Each structure stands twice: as structure tokens, then as C-alpha cells.
N, CA, C and O atoms as CSV, one atom per row, in Angstrom:
chain,resi,resn,atom,element,x,y,z
A,1,MET,N,N,-106.663,-301.819,-6.960
A,1,MET,CA,C,-107.671,-303.328,-6.495
A,1,MET,C,C,-107.965,-303.387,-8.507
A,1,MET,O,O,-107.662,-302.683,-9.470
A,2,THR,N,N,-108.596,-304.474,-8.300
A,2,THR,CA,C,-109.254,-304.271,-10.097
A,2,THR,C,C,-110.043,-306.154,-9.500
A,2,THR,O,O,-109.543,-307.134,-8.947
A,3,ILE,N,N,-111.680,-305.760,-10.103
A,3,ILE,CA,C,-112.345,-307.047,-9.790
A,3,ILE,C,C,-112.721,-307.251,-11.170
A,3,ILE,O,O,-112.967,-306.467,-12.087
A,4,ASN,N,N,-112.696,-308.778,-11.058
A,4,ASN,CA,C,-112.852,-309.539,-12.289
A,4,ASN,C,C,-114.192,-309.986,-12.305
A,4,ASN,O,O,-114.316,-310.883,-11.470
A,5,GLN,N,N,-115.192,-309.758,-12.867
A,5,GLN,CA,C,-117.094,-310.826,-12.506
A,5,GLN,C,C,-117.350,-311.408,-13.669
A,5,GLN,O,O,-117.522,-310.972,-14.807
A,6,THR,N,N,-117.346,-312.819,-13.036
A,6,THR,CA,C,-118.320,-313.439,-14.195
A,6,THR,C,C,-119.614,-313.992,-13.258
A,6,THR,O,O,-119.718,-314.151,-12.042
A,7,ASN,N,N,-120.555,-314.212,-14.383
A,7,ASN,CA,C,-121.805,-315.162,-14.202
A,7,ASN,C,C,-122.461,-315.544,-14.266
A,7,ASN,O,O,-123.530,-315.036,-14.602
A,8,GLU,N,N,-122.250,-316.881,-13.946
A,8,GLU,CA,C,-122.849,-317.970,-14.778
A,8,GLU,C,C,-124.570,-318.099,-14.291
A,8,GLU,O,O,-124.730,-317.689,-15.440
A,9,ASN,N,N,-125.516,-318.211,-13.905
A,9,ASN,CA,C,-126.989,-318.216,-13.592
A,9,ASN,C,C,-126.872,-318.556,-12.150
A,9,ASN,O,O,-127.069,-319.477,-11.357
A,10,GLY,N,N,-126.484,-317.428,-12.219
A,10,GLY,CA,C,-126.401,-316.884,-10.573
A,10,GLY,C,C,-125.576,-317.321,-10.058
A,10,GLY,O,O,-125.681,-317.218,-8.836
A,11,LYS,N,N,-124.289,-318.052,-10.564
A,11,LYS,CA,C,-123.221,-318.391,-9.602
A,11,LYS,C,C,-121.553,-317.192,-10.294
A,11,LYS,O,O,-120.786,-317.299,-11.252
A,12,ILE,N,N,-121.718,-316.079,-9.026
A,12,ILE,CA,C,-121.130,-315.331,-9.836
A,12,ILE,C,C,-119.805,-315.597,-9.062
A,12,ILE,O,O,-119.779,-316.186,-7.981
A,13,THR,N,N,-118.698,-315.111,-9.709
A,13,THR,CA,C,-117.064,-315.153,-9.101
A,13,THR,C,C,-116.588,-313.746,-9.342
A,13,THR,O,O,-116.750,-313.147,-10.405
A,14,LEU,N,N,-115.953,-313.234,-8.212
A,14,LEU,CA,C,-115.507,-311.843,-8.533
A,14,LEU,C,C,-113.858,-312.099,-7.844
A,14,LEU,O,O,-113.588,-312.306,-6.661
A,15,ALA,N,N,-112.941,-312.008,-8.977
A,15,ALA,CA,C,-111.082,-312.173,-8.607
A,15,ALA,C,C,-110.835,-311.047,-8.107
A,15,ALA,O,O,-111.072,-310.158,-8.925
A,16,LEU,N,N,-110.451,-310.658,-7.099
A,16,LEU,CA,C,-109.741,-309.429,-6.678
A,16,LEU,C,C,-108.163,-309.715,-7.361
A,16,LEU,O,O,-107.583,-310.775,-7.595
A,17,SER,N,N,-107.871,-308.699,-7.506
A,17,SER,CA,C,-106.328,-308.416,-7.500
A,17,SER,C,C,-105.743,-307.025,-6.719
A,17,SER,O,O,-106.562,-306.129,-6.511
A,18,GLY,N,N,-104.464,-306.851,-6.323
A,18,GLY,CA,C,-103.890,-305.894,-5.836
A,18,GLY,C,C,-104.088,-305.633,-4.370
A,18,GLY,O,O,-103.600,-306.324,-3.476
A,19,ARG,N,N,-105.016,-304.339,-4.162
A,19,ARG,CA,C,-104.806,-304.403,-2.403
A,19,ARG,C,C,-106.583,-304.099,-2.367
A,19,ARG,O,O,-107.284,-303.484,-3.170
A,20,LEU,N,N,-106.881,-304.696,-1.291
A,20,LEU,CA,C,-108.092,-304.316,-0.712
A,20,LEU,C,C,-108.189,-303.498,0.523
A,20,LEU,O,O,-108.058,-304.093,1.593
A,21,ASP,N,N,-108.381,-302.332,0.526
A,21,ASP,CA,C,-108.056,-301.671,1.963
A,21,ASP,C,C,-109.239,-300.541,1.671
A,21,ASP,O,O,-109.917,-300.381,0.656
A,22,THR,N,N,-109.242,-299.844,2.878
A,22,THR,CA,C,-110.096,-298.505,2.615
A,22,THR,C,C,-110.172,-297.543,1.679
A,22,THR,O,O,-111.005,-296.636,1.696
A,23,VAL,N,N,-109.129,-297.738,0.658
A,23,VAL,CA,C,-109.331,-296.516,-0.650
A,23,VAL,C,C,-110.483,-297.905,-1.629
A,23,VAL,O,O,-111.541,-297.523,-2.128
A,24,THR,N,N,-110.125,-299.143,-1.727
A,24,THR,CA,C,-111.098,-299.690,-2.581
A,24,THR,C,C,-112.045,-300.616,-2.497
A,24,THR,O,O,-112.608,-301.251,-3.389
A,25,ALA,N,N,-112.149,-300.632,-1.541
A,25,ALA,CA,C,-113.227,-301.348,-0.394
A,25,ALA,C,C,-114.531,-301.597,-0.935
A,25,ALA,O,O,-115.129,-302.631,-1.232
A,26,PRO,N,N,-115.025,-299.482,-1.019
A,26,PRO,CA,C,-115.777,-298.915,-1.842
A,26,PRO,C,C,-116.562,-299.564,-2.967
A,26,PRO,O,O,-117.744,-299.769,-3.240
A,27,ASN,N,N,-114.986,-299.867,-3.666
A,27,ASN,CA,C,-115.756,-300.302,-5.435
A,27,ASN,C,C,-116.159,-301.784,-5.135
A,27,ASN,O,O,-117.308,-302.122,-5.420
A,28,LEU,N,N,-115.361,-302.632,-4.620
A,28,LEU,CA,C,-115.702,-303.758,-4.048
A,28,LEU,C,C,-117.516,-304.391,-3.500
A,28,LEU,O,O,-118.107,-305.409,-3.862
A,29,GLU,N,N,-117.899,-303.443,-2.663
A,29,GLU,CA,C,-119.514,-303.097,-1.886
A,29,GLU,C,C,-120.152,-302.400,-3.082
A,29,GLU,O,O,-121.338,-302.694,-3.233
A,30,ALA,N,N,-119.560,-301.409,-4.107
A,30,ALA,CA,C,-119.878,-301.129,-5.173
A,30,ALA,C,C,-121.163,-302.156,-6.333
A,30,ALA,O,O,-122.341,-302.173,-6.688
A,31,THR,N,N,-119.296,-303.178,-6.570
A,31,THR,CA,C,-120.491,-304.498,-6.959
A,31,THR,C,C,-120.817,-305.475,-6.725
A,31,THR,O,O,-121.345,-306.250,-7.523
A,32,LEU,N,N,-120.503,-305.754,-5.173
A,32,LEU,CA,C,-121.596,-306.602,-4.632
A,32,LEU,C,C,-122.485,-306.130,-4.853
A,32,LEU,O,O,-123.144,-306.867,-5.586
A,33,ASP,N,N,-123.262,-304.721,-4.523
A,33,ASP,CA,C,-124.619,-304.205,-4.280
A,33,ASP,C,C,-125.185,-304.424,-5.677
A,33,ASP,O,O,-126.383,-304.520,-5.943
A,34,SER,N,N,-124.220,-304.486,-6.492
A,34,SER,CA,C,-125.321,-304.513,-8.115
A,34,SER,C,C,-125.512,-306.178,-8.599
A,34,SER,O,O,-126.289,-306.558,-9.475
A,35,VAL,N,N,-124.605,-307.038,-7.798
A,35,VAL,CA,C,-124.495,-308.527,-7.952
A,35,VAL,C,C,-125.474,-309.426,-7.165
A,35,VAL,O,O,-125.941,-310.396,-7.763
A,36,LEU,N,N,-125.862,-309.178,-5.764
A,36,LEU,CA,C,-126.060,-309.854,-4.345
A,36,LEU,C,C,-127.316,-309.903,-5.028
A,36,LEU,O,O,-127.632,-311.092,-5.019
A,37,ASN,N,N,-128.386,-309.101,-5.738
A,37,ASN,CA,C,-129.434,-309.758,-5.854
A,37,ASN,C,C,-130.216,-310.799,-6.521
A,37,ASN,O,O,-131.293,-311.330,-6.248
A,38,GLU,N,N,-129.001,-311.007,-7.892
A,38,GLU,CA,C,-128.981,-312.290,-8.343
A,38,GLU,C,C,-128.343,-313.320,-8.440
A,38,GLU,O,O,-128.256,-313.991,-9.467
A,39,ALA,N,N,-127.647,-313.643,-7.020
A,39,ALA,CA,C,-126.230,-314.243,-6.555
A,39,ALA,C,C,-127.445,-315.173,-6.084
A,39,ALA,O,O,-128.593,-314.816,-5.820
A,40,VAL,N,N,-126.755,-316.784,-6.038
A,40,VAL,CA,C,-126.954,-317.822,-5.618
A,40,VAL,C,C,-125.870,-318.414,-4.790
A,40,VAL,O,O,-125.792,-319.169,-3.821
A,41,GLU,N,N,-125.144,-317.821,-5.499
A,41,GLU,CA,C,-123.441,-318.658,-4.831
A,41,GLU,C,C,-122.696,-317.548,-5.298
A,41,GLU,O,O,-122.635,-316.943,-6.368
A,42,LEU,N,N,-122.210,-317.465,-4.321
A,42,LEU,CA,C,-120.752,-315.876,-4.269
A,42,LEU,C,C,-119.384,-316.964,-4.149
A,42,LEU,O,O,-119.272,-317.911,-3.370
A,43,CYS,N,N,-118.260,-316.421,-5.341
A,43,CYS,CA,C,-117.080,-317.088,-4.512
A,43,CYS,C,C,-115.672,-315.854,-5.193
A,43,CYS,O,O,-115.132,-315.468,-6.230
A,44,PHE,N,N,-115.674,-315.729,-4.054
A,44,PHE,CA,C,-114.094,-314.630,-4.602
A,44,PHE,C,C,-113.163,-315.409,-4.564
A,44,PHE,O,O,-113.019,-316.354,-3.788
A,45,ASP,N,N,-112.375,-315.010,-5.522
A,45,ASP,CA,C,-111.272,-315.846,-6.171
A,45,ASP,C,C,-109.811,-314.802,-5.637
A,45,ASP,O,O,-109.299,-313.799,-6.133
A,46,PHE,N,N,-109.523,-315.560,-4.495
A,46,PHE,CA,C,-107.732,-314.496,-3.883
A,46,PHE,C,C,-106.866,-314.356,-4.318
A,46,PHE,O,O,-105.989,-313.610,-3.882
A,47,LYS,N,N,-106.755,-315.499,-6.064
A,47,LYS,CA,C,-105.461,-315.321,-5.931
A,47,LYS,C,C,-104.013,-314.917,-6.582
A,47,LYS,O,O,-102.873,-315.300,-6.844
A,48,ASP,N,N,-105.171,-313.598,-6.649
A,48,ASP,CA,C,-103.979,-311.931,-7.066
A,48,ASP,C,C,-103.897,-310.865,-5.938
A,48,ASP,O,O,-103.249,-309.821,-5.855
A,49,LEU,N,N,-104.974,-311.620,-4.899
A,49,LEU,CA,C,-104.793,-310.467,-3.926
A,49,LEU,C,C,-103.877,-310.583,-2.920
A,49,LEU,O,O,-103.640,-311.677,-2.410
A,50,GLU,N,N,-103.126,-309.187,-2.446
A,50,GLU,CA,C,-101.888,-309.198,-2.026
A,50,GLU,C,C,-102.230,-308.639,-0.552
A,50,GLU,O,O,-101.438,-308.768,0.381
A,51,TYR,N,N,-103.561,-307.967,-0.421
A,51,TYR,CA,C,-103.736,-307.342,0.851
A,51,TYR,C,C,-104.616,-307.609,1.449
A,51,TYR,O,O,-105.031,-308.702,1.064
A,52,ILE,N,N,-105.370,-307.097,2.471
A,52,ILE,CA,C,-106.760,-306.815,3.250
A,52,ILE,C,C,-106.415,-306.365,4.459
A,52,ILE,O,O,-105.699,-306.998,5.235
A,53,SER,N,N,-107.095,-304.814,4.772
A,53,SER,CA,C,-107.070,-304.802,5.739
A,53,SER,C,C,-108.710,-304.215,6.404
A,53,SER,O,O,-109.645,-304.208,5.603
A,54,SER,N,N,-108.878,-303.912,7.344
A,54,SER,CA,C,-109.957,-304.050,8.101
A,54,SER,C,C,-111.361,-303.806,7.542
A,54,SER,O,O,-112.417,-304.331,7.894
A,55,ALA,N,N,-111.125,-302.847,6.545
A,55,ALA,CA,C,-112.337,-302.270,5.575
A,55,ALA,C,C,-112.708,-303.569,4.672
A,55,ALA,O,O,-113.763,-304.064,4.275
A,56,GLY,N,N,-111.317,-303.884,4.537
A,56,GLY,CA,C,-111.748,-305.085,3.486
A,56,GLY,C,C,-112.494,-306.193,3.830
A,56,GLY,O,O,-113.291,-306.963,3.294
A,57,LEU,N,N,-111.752,-305.945,5.353
A,57,LEU,CA,C,-112.522,-307.883,5.664
A,57,LEU,C,C,-114.160,-307.233,6.406
A,57,LEU,O,O,-115.045,-308.084,6.315
A,58,ARG,N,N,-114.550,-306.107,6.980
A,58,ARG,CA,C,-115.949,-305.560,6.486
A,58,ARG,C,C,-117.089,-305.937,5.840
A,58,ARG,O,O,-118.176,-306.400,6.183
A,59,VAL,N,N,-116.402,-305.525,4.504
A,59,VAL,CA,C,-116.788,-305.763,3.273
A,59,VAL,C,C,-117.362,-307.269,2.844
A,59,VAL,O,O,-118.469,-307.524,2.371
A,60,LEU,N,N,-116.349,-308.125,3.131
A,60,LEU,CA,C,-116.625,-309.843,3.362
A,60,LEU,C,C,-117.728,-310.318,4.177
A,60,LEU,O,O,-118.661,-311.054,3.855
A,61,LEU,N,N,-117.399,-309.647,5.537
A,61,LEU,CA,C,-118.717,-309.733,6.471
A,61,LEU,C,C,-119.838,-309.591,6.301
A,61,LEU,O,O,-120.706,-310.340,6.749
A,62,ASN,N,N,-120.058,-308.409,5.488
A,62,ASN,CA,C,-121.765,-308.005,5.125
A,62,ASN,C,C,-121.482,-308.780,3.949
A,62,ASN,O,O,-122.543,-308.889,3.334
A,63,ALA,N,N,-120.697,-309.278,3.440
A,63,ALA,CA,C,-121.129,-310.334,1.636
A,63,ALA,C,C,-121.726,-311.521,2.217
A,63,ALA,O,O,-122.489,-312.216,1.547
A,64,GLN,N,N,-121.443,-311.792,3.375
A,64,GLN,CA,C,-121.840,-313.170,3.806
A,64,GLN,C,C,-122.703,-313.371,4.878
A,64,GLN,O,O,-123.042,-314.512,5.194
A,65,LYS,N,N,-123.141,-312.270,5.541
A,65,LYS,CA,C,-124.401,-311.769,6.326
A,65,LYS,C,C,-125.430,-311.993,5.042
A,65,LYS,O,O,-126.348,-312.807,5.142
A,66,ALA,N,N,-125.228,-311.239,3.856
A,66,ALA,CA,C,-126.473,-311.110,2.804
A,66,ALA,C,C,-126.585,-312.190,2.254
A,66,ALA,O,O,-127.698,-312.566,1.886
A,67,MET,N,N,-125.253,-313.099,2.026
A,67,MET,CA,C,-125.245,-314.312,1.196
A,67,MET,C,C,-126.191,-315.857,2.270
A,67,MET,O,O,-126.735,-316.934,2.028
A,68,ASN,N,N,-125.929,-315.151,3.235
A,68,ASN,CA,C,-126.332,-316.364,4.392
A,68,ASN,C,C,-128.387,-316.894,4.442
A,68,ASN,O,O,-129.029,-317.873,4.822
A,69,THR,N,N,-128.619,-315.875,3.962
A,69,THR,CA,C,-130.136,-315.890,3.514
A,69,THR,C,C,-130.737,-316.107,2.323
A,69,THR,O,O,-131.924,-316.060,2.000
A,70,LYS,N,N,-129.422,-316.434,1.512
A,70,LYS,CA,C,-129.846,-316.766,0.172
A,70,LYS,C,C,-129.356,-317.611,-0.567
A,70,LYS,O,O,-129.992,-317.823,-1.600
A,71,GLY,N,N,-128.296,-318.268,-0.385
A,71,GLY,CA,C,-126.901,-319.206,-0.659
A,71,GLY,C,C,-125.864,-319.418,-0.339
A,71,GLY,O,O,-125.999,-320.251,0.557
A,72,SER,N,N,-125.072,-319.266,-0.435
A,72,SER,CA,C,-123.777,-320.086,-0.394
A,72,SER,C,C,-122.287,-318.884,-0.732
A,72,SER,O,O,-122.383,-318.326,-1.825
A,73,MET,N,N,-120.983,-318.491,0.128
A,73,MET,CA,C,-120.475,-317.765,-0.139
A,73,MET,C,C,-119.459,-318.555,0.160
A,73,MET,O,O,-119.561,-319.350,1.095
A,74,LYS,N,N,-117.849,-318.420,-0.897
A,74,LYS,CA,C,-116.724,-319.120,-0.519
A,74,LYS,C,C,-115.793,-318.062,-1.296
A,74,LYS,O,O,-116.074,-317.215,-2.144
A,75,ILE,N,N,-114.673,-318.402,-0.736
A,75,ILE,CA,C,-113.247,-317.844,-1.180
A,75,ILE,C,C,-112.010,-319.179,-1.172
A,75,ILE,O,O,-111.380,-319.919,-0.416
A,76,ARG,N,N,-112.182,-318.902,-2.318
A,76,ARG,CA,C,-110.718,-319.597,-3.020
A,76,ARG,C,C,-109.372,-318.709,-3.328
A,76,ARG,O,O,-109.134,-317.546,-3.652
A,77,ASN,N,N,-108.574,-319.977,-3.030
A,77,ASN,CA,C,-106.965,-319.355,-3.574
A,77,ASN,C,C,-106.736,-318.059,-2.390
A,77,ASN,O,O,-106.501,-316.875,-2.630
A,78,VAL,N,N,-106.853,-318.554,-1.410
A,78,VAL,CA,C,-106.313,-317.728,-0.216
A,78,VAL,C,C,-104.549,-317.494,-0.307
A,78,VAL,O,O,-104.107,-318.589,0.039
A,79,ASN,N,N,-103.730,-316.861,-0.517
A,79,ASN,CA,C,-102.510,-316.892,0.226
A,79,ASN,C,C,-102.020,-317.025,1.570
A,79,ASN,O,O,-102.863,-317.307,2.422
A,80,GLU,N,N,-100.961,-316.894,1.889
A,80,GLU,CA,C,-100.194,-317.336,3.275
A,80,GLU,C,C,-100.863,-315.748,4.043
A,80,GLU,O,O,-101.588,-315.864,5.032
A,81,ILE,N,N,-100.579,-314.518,3.556
A,81,ILE,CA,C,-100.549,-313.618,4.604
A,81,ILE,C,C,-102.199,-313.419,4.670
A,81,ILE,O,O,-102.772,-313.286,5.751
A,82,ILE,N,N,-102.794,-313.413,3.590
A,82,ILE,CA,C,-103.933,-312.894,4.288
A,82,ILE,C,C,-105.398,-314.075,4.707
A,82,ILE,O,O,-106.615,-313.909,4.788
A,83,MET,N,N,-104.534,-315.177,4.878
A,83,MET,CA,C,-104.959,-316.357,5.479
A,83,MET,C,C,-104.410,-315.965,6.573
A,83,MET,O,O,-105.099,-315.190,7.236
A,84,GLU,N,N,-103.340,-316.255,7.009
A,84,GLU,CA,C,-103.025,-315.114,8.592
A,84,GLU,C,C,-103.520,-313.942,9.330
A,84,GLU,O,O,-103.215,-313.695,10.496
A,85,VAL,N,N,-104.311,-313.220,8.583
A,85,VAL,CA,C,-105.554,-312.228,8.834
A,85,VAL,C,C,-106.805,-312.903,9.080
A,85,VAL,O,O,-107.485,-312.635,10.071
A,86,PHE,N,N,-107.209,-313.943,8.049
A,86,PHE,CA,C,-108.440,-314.823,8.762
A,86,PHE,C,C,-107.993,-315.549,9.943
A,86,PHE,O,O,-108.908,-315.727,10.748
A,87,GLU,N,N,-107.172,-315.893,10.197
A,87,GLU,CA,C,-106.939,-316.629,11.122
A,87,GLU,C,C,-106.893,-315.862,12.342
A,87,GLU,O,O,-107.505,-316.332,13.301
A,88,VAL,N,N,-106.116,-314.469,12.527
A,88,VAL,CA,C,-106.124,-313.643,13.640
A,88,VAL,C,C,-107.704,-313.270,13.936
A,88,VAL,O,O,-108.243,-313.484,15.022
A,89,THR,N,N,-108.169,-312.851,13.128
A,89,THR,CA,C,-109.400,-312.100,13.475
A,89,THR,C,C,-110.423,-312.923,13.248
A,89,THR,O,O,-111.509,-312.530,12.821
A,90,GLY,N,N,-110.148,-314.118,13.517
A,90,GLY,CA,C,-110.681,-315.216,13.465
A,90,GLY,C,C,-111.899,-315.176,12.331
A,90,GLY,O,O,-112.828,-315.956,12.540
A,91,PHE,N,N,-111.963,-314.441,11.298
A,91,PHE,CA,C,-112.676,-314.935,9.863
A,91,PHE,C,C,-112.559,-315.988,9.344
A,91,PHE,O,O,-113.241,-316.304,8.369
A,92,SER,N,N,-111.376,-317.015,10.057
A,92,SER,CA,C,-111.126,-318.308,9.313
A,92,SER,C,C,-112.527,-318.325,10.009
A,92,SER,O,O,-113.298,-317.783,9.217
A,93,ASP,N,N,-113.147,-318.674,11.047
A,93,ASP,CA,C,-114.350,-319.387,11.731
A,93,ASP,C,C,-115.278,-318.922,10.849
A,93,ASP,O,O,-116.042,-319.790,10.427
A,94,ILE,N,N,-115.451,-317.758,10.422
A,94,ILE,CA,C,-116.958,-317.226,9.729
A,94,ILE,C,C,-117.070,-317.778,8.405
A,94,ILE,O,O,-118.093,-318.242,7.900
A,95,LEU,N,N,-115.540,-317.658,7.712
A,95,LEU,CA,C,-115.900,-317.715,6.023
A,95,LEU,C,C,-115.793,-319.053,5.044
A,95,LEU,O,O,-114.816,-319.680,5.453
A,96,THR,N,N,-116.141,-319.457,4.391
A,96,THR,CA,C,-115.593,-320.831,3.981
A,96,THR,C,C,-114.850,-320.389,2.908
A,96,THR,O,O,-115.061,-319.770,1.865
A,97,ILE,N,N,-113.658,-321.034,3.637
A,97,ILE,CA,C,-112.122,-320.803,2.945
A,97,ILE,C,C,-111.462,-322.021,2.253
A,97,ILE,O,O,-111.057,-323.057,2.781
A,98,GLU,N,N,-111.445,-321.603,0.749
A,98,GLU,CA,C,-111.113,-323.087,-0.184
A,98,GLU,C,C,-109.850,-323.645,-0.179
A,98,GLU,O,O,-109.625,-324.669,-0.824
């Protein structure tokens, strides 16, 4: 998985490509650990994300919990496969998906 990060005055966008799974979730966790303190708005761009596992869902849930206390979090450009995972797991009710 590749993570492209932009930060514009606390509005952080993480564009993910590839697979967010057990192997790559720690990379996303490490990136989030380094940016969450300064984030007022966190946006994930899933345009090039092909797959998400339960490990990836856990990272998103933790990010959402952190952002609930300090700002907003949204996910953009979700493909049908990942949207189905969000719907089946109930994450579509928890996350802001555009």
C-alpha cells in the first residue's frame, strides 16, 4: 500500500492505493500517529484503494474516535467493493463517506 499525504493548515488528506490489510495497516497507523495531533480535518481518499480487511477497518475506527474529539473525518472516492464491506460491517453508519 502507498500513502500520499497532504497537509494544508490542519486539513490532512491521506490518499491510499493498493491493499489495506494486516500487513499494511501498521503503516497507516504510524502515519496517523504522526499527523493526528495537528489535524482538524482528516480526509481519506480511497480512489486507488483496492481492498480493505478487518485490520484496516480497525485503523479507520480508531482514527474516527480520535477525530470525534477534535474535528472531522471523511472518506472519499470509495469503490463498490469497499463500500460493500462498509455496509456489511455497519461502518457506513459510523463513517462519513462522500
